[in-house]
N, C-alpha and C positions, 0 to 999 in steps of 0.2 A: 514571548506568548506562552502561557501555560498549555500543556497537553491535555486535551479532553479525556476524561477518565472513563466515559462509557459508551466507547466506539467498538462495535462489534466487527468480526473479521469479513463478514458479508458486506457490510456498509463500506468499509475501507475499499475493498475490492471494487464495489461498484463505482466509487468515486474515482478510482485510479483508471478504470475503463472508460468513463465518460468523459473525464476531463484531462487526463495525462497519457492518452493513446496506448494504454495497456489493453490487452485482449485476454479473456479467459481461454486457457489451453484445455485445462480438464481439472478434475477434483480427484486427488488421491487421499481416501479416507476423509479425515476432517481438515484437510489442507487445500486451499484454492491456488492452482498455479496460474500465475500471470506472466505474460511476456510482451515484450514491445521491440521494434526495431528501430526507434527513434530516439536519440540520434545514432544509436548502435544497438546490437542485440542485447538485451538484458531479460533475464528470467528471475522471478521472485515467488516464494511460497508464502502464503498468508493463512494461518489457522483460522478456521470458521469458528471461533469461540466468542462468546458474549459475557463479559466484555474482554477485549484484549488485554493482556498483561502489559503494564506500562513499558517495562524493558524491551519486550517483543515489539510492540507499537513504535517505539522510539527507534529501534533497530531497522525496521521497515521504513519508517520515515527518512532515516539517515541514508539508506540505501537508495531510495528513488530520488531524493533530493541530490545526491552526489552524481547519480547517473543523468539526471536531467539538467544538472547545473544551475538550481535554483535553491533558494533558502528553505528549510524545513517550514518555516512559517507561511510560505506560500501555499504548500499543501495542506496545513492545519487550517488555513483560511477557507478552503474549500469544503471542509468538514461542516 
């Protein structure tokens, strides 16, 4: 599955909060800080840029998928 190229940081943060049990902790400058405690504690920073750079987007997807134990395609499908 191809990675979408027009996803903003705010949209990705919203999807992670609604569907992947993350919650917004705070925003430091242009970075949105999210964290979850399911299945264990995990904190991630997402730049509030539009669009996200592909390398940054791919890195966030890889980190979330690895933590949740799902393939990246499952997260991409929710976008």
